[in-house]
N, C-alpha and C positions, 0 to 999 in steps of 0.2 A: 605227137602221134600217139594214138591209143594202142596199147598192147591188147591182142586178142588171146584170151585164155579161157579154159573151163573154170568154173567156180572152184573146183577142187585144186586145180593147179595154181590158181591165183592165191588162194589161202595158204597153200603149202609154201609158195615162193615168198609171200609176205612174212609168214612165220619164221622162215629161215633168215630172211633179211633183217628182221628185228631181233633175232637171236633168242627166241622163246621156244621152250620144249613143248612137246605134246602134253606132258603132265602139267606144266604151268598154264598152258592154254585151257586145258580141261578145268583146272581150278578156277580160272577167270570166268568161265561160262557156267560154273556150278555143276560140272559133271563129276562123276565118281572117280574116274581114272583116265589115264592117257589113251586107253583103248577106244574110248568113246570118240575122241577127236580123230584118231587114226581111222576109225570106221566112217566118220563123216566125210573125210577128205580122200577116201579110197578112190583111185582112178577107175573110171568106167561106171561109177555110180552117179545117179542124178541127185544133187544136193537140193533139199527143200529150201525154199526162200527164207523161211524163218531161221534155219540153221546158218545160212550164208550171212544173214544180217547179224546174228548173234556172234559168230566167229569174227566177222569183219569189225564189229564194234569192239570186241575184246582186244583186237590188234590195233585199234586206233584208226580204223578206216570207216568210210561211209559207203553205202550202196546207193547209186544214183542211176535213174533212168534218164536217157537223153534222146530227144527226138532228132533223128538224122537230118531232117529237113529244116526245122526251125531252130535247132539247138536248145529248145526249151528243156530244162532239167527239173526232175522231181526227186527229192531226197526220200528214200524208203526208210521208214523208222520201225523200231520194234513196237509191237502192240497187236491187238486183235482187230479183225475187221468188223 
């Protein structure tokens, strides 16, 4: 069963699960400080897709789109359109 969460909540839960601090995650994504990560995952904010991909990748996760009818999956990768 797939858990339903906002992007912010999912990243927060994964970060806690893997035991990484905001500061370490900020370092992994090339941000200046922990406040950058805290702002990205702030509840009630809409997270941009590129930030979701960057954070998920730094935590060892992929972002995947799945068709609910056919179950076809597409891996979303970092990069420019």
